[in-house]
N, C-alpha and C positions, 0 to 999 in steps of 0.2 A: 699917148701911145700905150698907156698902162691898161690894156683892155682885158686882162685875164686874172681872175682871182683863184688862188689855190689850185688851179687846174694842172698841174705838172705834166710830165712828158708822156706822150703816146709813143712808145718805142717797142722794139722787138729785137731779140738777139739775132733773128734771121734777116732783119732788114738791113739794107746797105744804103748809106748816104754818100759814100765816098765819090761815086759818079753822080753822085747825085746830091646776063641772066635771062636767060630766057625763063619765062614762067608758063602758066597755063594759057589756053586760048581765051580770046576776048569774051567777056560776059555780055557785052552789048556791041552793036556795030559801030564802026568809026563814025563820029559826028553825031551820035545820039545825044539827047539833051535831057534835062530835068533831073529828078532825084536819082534815077537809075545810073546816069553817067557819074553823078557826084559820088554815089555809093561805090562805084567801081574804082574811081580814082582814090578814094580813101583806103581801099583794101588792096589796091594793085601793088604787087611785090616786084613787078618789072614792067617795062613798057609793053611787053607782049600781053600782059593781063588786060590791057586796054585795046588791044588790036594792033600794036606796033607804034613806032615813033610818030607817024603821021596822026594817028588818033590821039596820042598823048599831047602833041603840039596843039591840035584843034581844041582839046578839052582845056588846056592851060590858057590858050588865047581867049576862050570864052570866059574863063574866070577873070582874066585881064589884070590881075594884081598878084604880087608876091610880097609877103612880109618877112623882112630879115631884121636882125638885131645884132648890135655890137660888132659891126664891120667897119672899121676906120678906112676911109678911102686910100690912105697912104700905107696901110698894112698889107704887105704881100701883094700889092697891086689890086686890091679889092675894088678900087674906084673904077678901073678899066673893066674888070669882070662884071660889075654891076651895069655899067653903060653898055657893054658888049651884049649882055643878055637882053636888055631892053631894046637895043637896036635890032638884034637878030629876030626877036619874037614879038616885039611891040607890047610887051608886058611891063607895066609899071612896078617898080620896086620901092616899097616903103622901108627904108633902113632907119630904124629908131635906135636911140641911145648908142651912137657909133663908138663911143669910148667906154662902153659898158664891159662887163666881165662875164665869164662863164657862169658864175653864180647868178648874175642878173638874168641871163638867158633862161636858166632853169626856173627861176622865180617867175619869169614872164609866162612860161608854158603853163605853170601851175595856176597862177593868179588870174590869167586871162583866158582860161579854158572855156570854150563855148562862145567866145567873143570874136568878132570879125577882125579885130586888131591883134589877135594873138600871133606870135611868130610861127611862120610855116616851117622854117628850117633854123637850125643852129649850127654854129661852128665852135666847138668847145674843147677844152683840154681832156686828157684821157680819163682822169678821175671822174669827171662829170659825164663822160661818154659811158663809162661803166655803170655808174650809179643811176643815171637816167634810164639806161636799158633795163637794169634790174628793177626799176620802179615802174616799168611799162610806159614810159613817156615817149618812146620813139616807135615809129612804124618801120617794119622791115621793108627794105627796098634794095634791089640789085641793079646797078646801072649796066648799060650795054657792054662796057669795058671791064666788067667785074673780073674776068679771068686774068687780066693784067695786074691785078692788085694782089700782093702776097697774102696768103692765108693768115699770116701772123699780124697783118695790119688791117684786119676787118673782122667784124662780128660775123659768125657763120651764116646768120639769117639776114644780115644787112642792116641791123639796127644802128650801127655806127661804122664809119669807115675813115681811116686816116686820109687826109687830103694833101697837106703840104708840111714841110718841115725845114729845119736848118740846124746850125750849130751856134752855141754861145760864142760870141766874138768880142774883140776889143776895137771900138771905134775911137779915133783920136784926131784932134784938130792940130795938124802939123804946124800951123802958124802960131799956136798957143803953147805947144809942147815941142821942145827942141829935139827930143829923141822919143819917138812913139814906141811904146812897149809892144812886143810881139808874143809875150808869154805872160801868164798870170802871176807867176812868182816875181817877175820883174816889176810889178806894181809896188812892191815893198821897197820903195826908194824915196828918199827925201825930195828928189827933183819933182815928184808928182804930188807934193803936198797941196791939198785943197782942190785936187783936179779929178779924182776918181768918183764916179757915181753909178748907180743902178737904175734900171727902168722899173721903179716901184719898190715896194716893201716885200722882202722875201717871204714874209709870213702870209702874204695875200696875193702876190703877183708872180705868175709863172716864170717870166723871164728873169726876174731878180732871184727867185728861189733857185733856178737852174744855174745862174751865175755863181751862187754860193756853193752849190754842189760841184761845179767845175773847179772852183778854187780848192775844194777839198781834194779832188783827184790830183791837182797839181802840187799839193802840199802834204803828201803822205796819207791821205784819206783813201776812201774806196766807195764803191756803190753801197756798201754796208756801213759806212762810217762817214757821215757828212760833217761831223763836229770840227775837223781841221779847217774846213771852209769857214765856219762860223768864227773860229778862233783867228783865222787869217784876217777877216774883215774887222774883227775886234781890235787887232793890232793896228791895222790901217787907220781905224777911227781914232785910236789913242794917239797915233803919230800924226794925226791931222791930214792924212792922205785921202781917206774916204770921207765924202760929204754926204749927208743924208738928205740930199735934194733929189726928188724924183725926176730923173732925166727925161727930157722931151725935146723936140726940135727947137723950141724957143729958148731953152736953157743952153743948148749947144750953140746956137747962133749968138747969144749974148756973151758967151765965154764962161758962163757959170759952171758948166760941166764939160770941160774939154776932153775928158776920157770917159767913155760910157761902155759898160758891159751889157750886151743885148744880143738878140738873135742876129745872125749875120745877114739875113734877108732884110732886116730893118736898117742895120748900120750901112749895108751896101746900098740900100735904096736912097740913103741921104746924100750920097756922093755928088751926083749931078746937081741936085737941088741946092745943096750948100755951096757948090763951086760958083754958082751964079750970085751968091751972096757974100763971096769972099772968104768962105771957110774951106780950107784944104783938108777934107775929111778922109783919113786913111782907115782901112779896115783889115784886121788880121784875125784869122781863126787861130787861137793860141796853140803854140807848138807843144805845150806841156799838158794839155787836157782837151780832148775832143768829145764834148757832150752834146748829143743830138736830141731833138724833140719834134714830135708831130702833133698837129691838132686834128680834130675829127669832125666830120659832117654827120648830121642826123636830121631826120624828118620828124616833126611834131606829129604824134599819133592822132591828134585831134586838130590838125592843120585846117584853117578856114579855107585855104586854097590848095587842096591836096594835089591837083594835077600840076599846077605851077611849081609846087614844091618838088615834085618828082622830075619835072623838066629842068629845073635849076640844077639838080644833082647830075642829070645827064650832061648838061652843059659844062659843069665844073670838071667832070671826069672825061670829057672828050679831049681830043688832041688840042683843040682850040683853047679850051679852058685851062688845061694843064700847062700849055705854053704861056698863057697869060700869067699864071703863078710864077713860072720860070722867069718871065720878064720882070717880075717883082723880086727877083733874086732868091725866091723860095725854091726848094727842091720838091717838085710834085711827086706824089706817091707812085705814079705810073712812069716816072722818069727812066728806070732801067729798061722797061719794056719799050718805051718810045725810042730810046737810044738804039736798041736792037732793031727796031723797025724803021729807023731813020726818020722819025716824025718829030723829034725834038729839034728845035731851031738851033743850029750850031752857034750862031752869033750870040744867042742868049746863054748857052752853056759856057761859052768862053768868058762871060762876065762874072760867073760865080767865084767867090773867094776861094783860093786854093786851100786844100787841107793836107795835113801831114799826120802820120800816125794812124792808130786804129781807134775807131769810135767805141765807146763803152755804152751798152744798152741796159739800163736797169729794168728789173721786173716790177710788176705792180706792187708786190710786197715790199720791195726796196724803196719804191717811191713813197708808199704810205709811211714807212718807218722814218725816212729822211724828212718828210714833211712834218711829222710829229716832233722830231728833234729840233728842227729850225723854229717851229712855232713856240716851243718851250724855251729855247735858249738864245734866240736872236736878240731880243730887246735888252737883255742883261749884258750881252757881249758888246753892243754898240752904244749903250747909254752913257 
């Protein structure tokens, strides 16, 4: 499940997780074929640029394939999103390196440029969304539901867009832990010796980095000061509470990592699966630190299947796609608008872990500074 390197939070002060394009006329008629249609798809900044959704669907079906990368089927319900897209449109998805990272995705765009196996789309952390856009790696595109997405959660031209998010949470096996913690400060307790783990290394994995930052907020730190979080884990390591095992479903099932700090949509997604295997997995968004994070969608500017890439984005940001992320316990970016329009499935909303307090949203500058501090000081603190 450690799919993200260095990619930290895609967040905005105006975004709220608590409850949670029209273009020019077609350049060629719908159903047109050959290089003209391919050229239109590569430059289309909206479905309207191809003549509307029917024309986009036709062009994507003609391509017949979509290349994705680093999408674990159990991550935020991507398995059902992938199968749903294929069932709906008959387009095959090649999902390579499912446990890869944001860094792997960018490397693939660059190294496979011009090849048929290059990724058509990516799902990356905010730092990679920003750097990729600045490097000209992404094609601008605005989905039909563009107006529902807050301006603070998308590139103005559509080069990247927030897709889904969640909060750092505490997952706990109630059969292995007599009293599951509900706050980060509570982890500093001898009863949790040898039990607390992260999803990856904070110097390279987004979820782990965010957990350290959340710990900072719970221990006197701030969005401008992540060091208390590093010190907190240093103490937990010294006391034998924190174990440097990269948590994943197998380590949870074996009892090796009975307490895991990870995104709530991942921890919550384990509940039913683990129950069938005898694991009583409880999930709590900590009462003393509410740290959110979003990931971002982007289209490869040189995508080998440009129409399929754009249709994939339309699918993800439709009510159907957004509800499938919601089904995976992730909070989709259009959730506030969908709740207002009554298009978010109530039963799925009810399954989201409850949150208390006010979320803190770091700026890009704060993210960059915090990442530098963790990279510099983490190894020494937990060695």
